[in-house]
C-alpha positions in Angstrom: 0.0 0.0 0.0 1.5 3.4 -1.0 1.1 5.6 2.0 2.9 8.7 0.7 1.7 8.3 -3.0 -2.0 8.6 -2.4 -2.1 11.7 -0.3 0.1 14.8 0.2 1.5 14.5 3.7 3.1 17.3 5.7 6.8 17.2 6.3 8.6 17.9 9.6 10.6 21.1 9.6 13.2 21.6 12.4 15.1 24.5 13.9 17.8 22.7 15.9 19.2 25.8 17.7 15.7 26.6 19.1 14.8 22.9 19.5 11.4 23.3 17.8 9.7 21.3 15.1 6.6 21.9 13.0 4.7 19.9 10.4 4.1 21.9 7.2 3.4 21.3 3.6 6.5 22.0 1.4 6.6 25.5 0.2 8.5 27.3 -2.6 10.4 29.6 -0.3 10.9 27.2 2.6 9.8 27.9 6.2 11.3 30.1 8.8 11.5 29.5 12.6 9.0 31.6 14.4 11.4 32.1 17.3 14.7 33.1 15.6 13.6 33.7 12.0 16.3 31.4 10.6 15.4 28.9 7.8 14.1 25.6 9.1 15.5 22.3 7.8 13.3 19.6 6.4 13.7 16.5 8.5 11.4 14.2 6.5 8.2 12.4 7.0 9.2 10.1 9.9 11.0 12.4 12.3 10.3 11.9 16.0 11.4 15.0 17.9 13.1 14.6 21.3 11.9 16.7 24.2 13.0 20.3 24.2 15.1 19.9 27.3 17.0 16.9 25.9 19.9 18.9 24.7 22.1 15.9 24.0 19.5 14.3 21.7 19.1 17.6 19.9 22.9 17.7 19.2 22.5 14.3 17.5 19.6 15.6 15.4 21.6 18.7 14.4 24.5 16.5 13.3 22.3 14.3 11.2 20.5 17.2 9.6 23.8 19.1 9.0 25.1 16.1 7.1 22.2 16.4 4.7 20.3 13.3 5.9 16.5 13.1 6.5 14.5 10.9 8.7 12.6 8.8 6.2 11.5 5.4 7.4 9.9 4.4 4.1 10.6 4.7 0.4 9.2 7.9 -1.2 6.1 6.1 -2.2 5.6 4.5 1.3 5.8 0.9 0.2 9.2 0.0 1.7 9.0 -1.1 5.4 12.7 -1.1 6.3 13.5 2.1 8.3 16.8 3.7 7.5 19.4 3.9 10.3 20.0 7.2 12.0 22.2 7.5 15.1 20.4 8.3 18.4 23.4 9.0 20.7 26.4 11.3 20.7 28.7 8.4 21.1 27.4 6.9 17.8 27.8 10.2 16.0 31.4 10.6 17.4 32.3 7.0 16.3 31.0 7.7 12.8 32.9 11.0 12.5 36.1 9.3 13.5 35.4 6.5 10.9 34.6 9.1 8.2 37.9 11.0 8.9 40.0 7.8 8.9 38.5 6.2 5.7 37.9 9.4 3.8 34.2 8.6 3.2 31.6 11.3 3.5 30.0 11.9 6.8 26.5 11.4 5.4 27.4 7.9 4.1 28.9 6.8 7.4 26.0 8.3 9.5 23.5 6.3 7.4 25.2 3.0 8.2 24.3 0.8 11.1 27.8 -0.5 11.4 30.3 2.4 10.8 33.1 0.0 9.8 31.1 -1.9 7.1 31.8 -0.9 3.5 29.2 1.1 1.6 
């Protein structure tokens, strides 16, 4: 069943410095944070925001979004059921940064792997 193909769903937009998230339809000019007026980053369909006071979890979210990754648990049409891996702790982000620096791979590729030492 194609969840995302039949209906236009809202995407999660995140402002990591303010630790806020909103669900909005994609717009041509993007969306701005109502608190700091900076552009918000699209986090994807399946983003689950941590609590605002969980600053360590928000640093992980900021690292993943800065690498250019989105939280998409399904294929664009919604048929795939395998969620994509995203790190959930600072230790996992740190290990993947070290691996990316040692191997010369891009940080986005290494952050998307469940095992940072596995080849792409």
